[in-house]
C-alpha positions, -999 to +999 in steps of 0.1 A: +765+661-568+742+669-539+714+667-566+724+631-573+726+624-540+691+640-530+674+617-563+693+586-548+676+592-513+639+599-529+641+570-551+651+551-520+624+567-501+591+582-512+586+601-475+551+581-468+565+567-440+569+598-426+536+605-422+522+567-415+492+559-396+498+566-356+496+540-331+460+525-329+445+521-295+424+489-282+387+493-283+375+513-250+407+523-237+429+557-235+463+537-230+484+536-256+505+504-246+540+505-254+568+473-261+605+468-254+623+446-274+657+438-260+665+442-222+704+445-225+708+483-221+703+509-194+678+527-219+657+501-211+652+506-179+651+543-184+631+551-205+603+529-187+608+545-161+602+581-179+574+569-198+555+555-166+562+581-140+536+589-123+537+627-129+552+621-166+550+651-192+517+658-210+533+645-246+540+609-227+504+613-210+486+581-216+511+561-227+529+532-206+550+505-210+533+470-205+555+442-218+590+435-226+612+409-244+642+402-232+666+386-254+694+407-271+730+399-285+736+363-292+777+369-287+784+405-269+793+398-237+787+431-222+751+427-237+741+390-224+753+397-193+729+424-185+699+412-198+694+394-163+694+423-144+673+447-167+646+420-168+645+421-135+640+457-130+614+462-154+593+429-140+600+448-104+581+479-123+552+456-129+559+455-166+550+420-180+583+397-194+570+375-224+582+345-237+585+356-276+586+384-298+549+377-314+540+381-282+551+410-277+541+426-308+502+412-299+499+426-270+511+466-274+497+495-295+541+506-302+573+491-299+610+505-285+632+483-300+662+482-275+684+459-284+722+469-280+733+448-308+724+464-340+726+433-360+692+417-352+674+451-354+663+443-392+648+410-387+632+425-354+618+453-372+603+433-394+577+415-369+568+450-362+567+468-391+544+437-406+518+445-377+519+483-387+531+490-350+553+526-349+586+515-339+613+534-327+647+517-331+673+530-304+710+533-317+726+516-337+698+516-364+712+489-375+748+464-380+755+477-417+742+502-441+726+477-461+706+469-430+698+502-425+687+509-459+665+477-458+646+487-422+631+522-443+629+502-474+602+478-454+586+503-434+579+521-467+566+485-479+541+480-445+532+516-446+545+515-409+566+543-395+599+541-379+624+563-369+657+562-350+682+586-330+706+591-303+697+612-274+725+634-281+702+650-316+680+666-288+709+683-269+690+722-268+714+741-283+722+714-311+680+719-318+683+752-317+711+755-339+691+738-364+666+766-360+691+795-370+702+803-338+737+805-348+725+818-384+732+799-414+754+769-403+786+773-418+802+744-401+806+721-367+830+699-349+814+673-322+830+649-298+821+618-280+836+589-267+842+561-294+846+528-279+845+502-304+828+466-307+843+443-331+813+431-342+799+465-359+815+491-380+837+512-357+815+547-352+785+526-351+791+515-316+794+543-295+809+569-320+770+570-334+764+598-302+788+623-315+782+619-354+742+621-344+750+656-326+766+664-359+741+659-382+715+674-359+733+709-368+746+705-402+714+684-418+718+665-449+740+672-479+773+654-467+794+644-500+825+627-489+841+618-456+880+613-446+893+598-421+925+598-394+928+573-366+953+569-336+951+541-311+934+566-287+915+591-310+894+593-346+890+624-364+864+621-392+861+652-416+828+655-438+826+681-466+786+691-472+770+709-504+782+745-506+818+741-492+805+735-454+831+715-432+817+689-403+841+670-385+835+645-354+860+635-329+858+600-312+878+595-282+892+563-263+910+558-229+935+567-221+918+598-236+887+613-212+861+628-231+823+636-229+798+650-252+799+682-270+809+704-300+809+742-316+786+753-340+800+783-365+770+799-380+769+832-399+762+853-369+776+838-338+797+808-329+775+787-303+789+759-281+766+731-281+770+723-240+765+685-231+745+655-229+712+667-208+696+635-201+671+610-221+637+627-216+638+652-247+641+619-269+617+599-247+593+630-254+599+630-290+593+591-289+558+597-271+546+628-296+559+599-326+540+570-313+507+599-311+511+611-342+528+585-369+552+616-379+590+608-376+607+636-363+640+629-381+636+619-418+648+589-436+674+604-458+693+619-427+696+588-407+706+571-441+734+597-445+744+597-412+750+559-415+768+564-448+791+590-432+798+567-406+801+534-429+830+556-456+849+568-421+852+529-420+865+526-457+884+556-454+904+542-423+908+506-443+924+526-473+949+549-450+928+578-449+915+585-486+888+604-490+853+585-495+822+594-513+788+589-500+769+585-532+783+552-540+778+537-508+742+548-508+734+531-541+755+499-538+737+495-500+703+501-519+709+472-543+719+449-513+689+460-491+667+446-521+681+412-520+686+409-484+647+417-480+640+393-506+660+366-488+641+375-458+605+370-477+597+410-484+596+420-519+602+456-525+607+473-557+637+474-578 
């Protein structure tokens, strides 16, 4: 099963986008101009402050957010209502507010796609990918597994680097566990808030934070998923190759929960701690913009999204076990057609 999943993912993405070109600076300047798409999330302001800080870390030296394109979601009230406030906040920082997406891409060297709504991400991303400028897409990567696959297929087609991640992936203990701090990872349990948004698959909207933390530790190789849901809690169990088990618990009011988890390793059990802030993610983005090397492999991101999609299907079917491989295969077929409708022809 693992071999079939790997081959399907390799067929999906040849990995060239992992090492595609770095940001190209304008002649005669050492400043890497960063643009932001979508001012409907606190991340837009927080990331701009990290990058533009006078005493920014070395990994961000020479980067500067210089322009932003405000529109976010068209129909999610919590998104629409935030745009005016964050627009004024960035304008007060000296960041130019531009009227169109094309204007933004023409004025910058790399892009942060921060639109809170994942559904328009594919079409927004295509404008950046066609221009072959490095692109970070904030969570959720897309509003469907099909669109998630399509974004990576388009990135490969245009040879333009892209990656996505929640900041929870960069919790220090998760990175340490990934590097063997607990020995071989035998399993992992993570948890995070999991508020729902009707326009998105359940875990895409906020549960993705805890799922990202799970995959940061477990890596690829998840074969099947099963979900149990109650009004206040979701429990999703994934079976990885070799019999490893990873679980995600998502909480909703009245249950009050933060972020964290436990790694079960061959040498010790490791507490993952809690959320430590945005800076580790922003530093990874800065290095990505400079080098063109993605810090999270597309294969892992797509398996993560298949995990969340399978969790929805399990819920809809009364808690049955759902295999990931068929979901990825079907999403690839649909993604090719979706891109064709948007004017991009990729290999079958």
